[in-house]
N, C-alpha and C positions, 0 to 999 in steps of 0.2 A: 851271360852274367847272372841269369836268374833274378832279375830285379822285378819289383812290383810294377815297374813302368814299361816292361818289355813289350806288352801287348797294347799299349796306348796308341791310338791313331787320332786323326783330326776329328772324327765323330765323337770322341770322348771329351773334347775340350770345349769349355763354355766361357763366355765373357759377360753374361748377364745373369744376375745383377752384379756379380764380380767375377774375377777370373779363377776358374777351378777346373779340375778334371775328375772324372769318376767312371768306374767300370765295376761290373759285378763278376768279372772273369780276369782278375789281375794276374794270377799265377796259373801255371799248368795244374790241372786238377790233382794229379798224383803227388806233385810237390807240395801243393797246399795241404792235402790231407795228411801227409807225413809231418808237416810242421804243426798242424792243428792237433794231431794226436799226441804231440810232445810239448804242448804249451806248458810253461812252468806252473807248478802247483803253489797256489797262494793260500791254501786251506789253513795253514798254521799261523797266518799273519794276524796280529792282535786287532787290526782294523776291521777284520771280517765281521765283528760284532756291531759295527756302525751301519745304520740304514743307508743303502744306496750311495756309498761313498766311493771316491776314486782312490785306488791304490796303484802305484806304478813303481817300476824299477828299471834302471838303465839296461839296455841290451848288452852293455859291456860285461855284465855278469855272466854272459855266455862263455867268456874267456877266463874269468877270475877264479872259479872253483869253490868259493865259499858258500854259494847257494847252488843247489842242484839244478842245472840246465842241460838238457840233452845236447850232445855234440852236433846234432843236425842243425842247430841254430847258429853254430859258429860261422859256417859259410854264408848263411843269410845275413848275419850282422856284419861280417867283413865287407860284403857288397854294399850294405846300406849305410855304413859309416864312411864310405869311400868318396874321393873326389869325383870318380866316374858317375856315381849315382847323383851327386849334386849337379854335375854337368847335364845329366839326363833331364833333370827337372828344369834347368835353365833352357835347354833345347826345346822343351815342350811349353813352358810357361814364361819364358824370358820376355816375350812381347807383352804379356800380361803384367809383369813386374814394371816394365817401362811405362805402360799406360797408367798403372795404379800409382806409380811414384816417379814422375817424369824427370825429377831433378836428382834422383838417387845416384846415378853413375857419376854426375858432376861432383856431388858431395863426397863420394868415395874416392874419386880420382882414378877410377879404373872401370873397365867394362865388367858386366856381370859374369861373363865367361872367364874372366881373369881372377875372380875372387878365390881366396884360399879358405879351406875348412879344416876343422879338427874336432874330435869328440868333446862334448861337454864332460865335466868332471875328470878332465885329464890335465896334465901339466901344460901350462899356457905357453904355446909356441908362437904366439903372435899372429895367428890366423885371423882372417877377416870375420869369419862366422864360426859359431859353435853349432854343431849338429848332434842330434840324438835320435835314437830309435828305441823307444821304451816299450817293455811289456806292461800292459795296463789292464785292470779290471775295474768294474763297478760291483760293489758287494750286493748280496741278496737284499731284496726289497721287502720290508715289513710294513711300510706305509707308502702308498703310491706317491712318487715324487719324480721330479726331473733332477738328474745329477748335475745339470748345468743349463740354466735358462738362457735366453737369447742374449748374445754378447758379441764382442770382438776380442781377439786375442791380444796379449801383451804387445804394445807397440814396438818392442825390440824384435819381434819375430818377423822374418821375411816370409816364410811359408810354414804351413802345418799340414800334416797328413794323418788320416785314420785308416787303418786296415782291419776290417772286422773278421773275427774268428770265433763265432758263437759255438757253444757246446752243441753236439748233434741233437740232443733232446730238448733244446731250449725253444719253447714255443710261446715265450712271454710276450704279451702285448706291450708295445712301446719301445723306447730306447732307440728310436730312429733319429737321424740328424736332419734338421730343417735348415734350408737356405732361404734367406729373407731379403727383401728389398725395402729401403726406406720409403715411406710415403711422402715425407717432406725432408727438410734439412736434418742431418744427424743430430741427435741429442742423447747424451749419455749420463748415467750416474755411475761413476768409475768406468768400467768397461761394459756395463750392462744396459739393456734397452727394455723399455716397457712394451708389452706385446702390441698395444694399439698403435704404436708408431711405425710398425713394419707390416708388410704383406708377405705371406708364404709364397715362394716361387717354385721350390723343388724340395723333394724329400729323398734322402739317401737311406735306403732300407738297411736295417741291421741284419745282414745275412752273410753267409759264408763267402769268402774270397772277394769281398766288396771293398773297393778303395775310393777314397776321396783325398785329393790334395788341392789346397787353395792358397792363393796369395793373400797375405794379411794386409788389411787397410781399414780405414773407417767405414768402408762400404761392405766389408766381409762379415755381415751379421749372420750368425748361425746359433743353433741351440739344439738340445736333446729333448725329445718328447717324453712325457711322463711315462715312467715304467710302472706297470701294475705289480701287485704283490707276487713274489716268486722266490723260491729257494735258490734259483740259478744265478750265477755270476754273469756279467756282461764282459766278454773278452775281446781285446783288440790290441793293435800296436799303434803307438803314437809317434809320429815323425815330426821333428822340429829343426828349423834352422833359424838362429837368432844372432843379431849383432850385439855389440857391447853397449850401444846407445840406441834410443828409440829412432825409428825411421819416419814416424809421423807423430803428431801432437794431438792428443785427445782433450787437452785442457780447454781449448777454444770451443769445444762442443758440450762442455759439462753443464748439466742442469742441476743447480743446487737450491732450487726454489722450495722444495718440500722433501721431507724424509720419505724414503721408499724402502720397504723391507724386501730383500731379495733372498731367494733360496738358491744358493750357488753350489751347495754340496760340499762335502769334506774331501780334502786331498791328503793322502798319506803316502810317504815314500818308503821304499824298502832299501 
């Protein structure tokens, strides 16, 4: 099937401080190199002038034709928008979902394995989950910043994944993903977390063919390290599965006692 999960084994799956899997050898090298060599060109996007900003576009553009995307991506996207790919994730991280959200299946009225999926930005067919596989970049850095400080994802998301595809000549310092553990009870300002409230547990390096997939929850604190000045873009794929409604409530953890300025970066769609 040539999925990014085909080479995942028990040694790649972690449950502390939250449930995630990671590998630095997701795809066969030849297949990875062919995809990376044909990553879509974002150079004409107007958002490229913004410092260290997120720009993304749906992988469905591989089929649409209005934006040039090499045909090699069609088979890849066909796999990663499929029910079979979703079932792969549940097969690997389903126990993690149940431990993170023990009442979820009762709320949904069905087993995780029976959930239906459909692409985001498509006609609503009534599926349980929207899934997406996005081409994503972070723009060149003129002032050293983090594109996304420590946070958890939107409570509608069941899982998220990142698949890194750096340019071959990119030796920029930073842009790695940090996995963190709460020191005490969770405390948020929106979805963001002040650094002193968590400890760093693991770092996923921004390097070729590296994959991270995690189950979203109030425990799933992560962020991107500061990226130093560089003319290089940061390239990756972003995988999402989200429900129509939140699966957990962050309101109970909100800290509104004092204002706090957060640098979360800019997000631009194509």
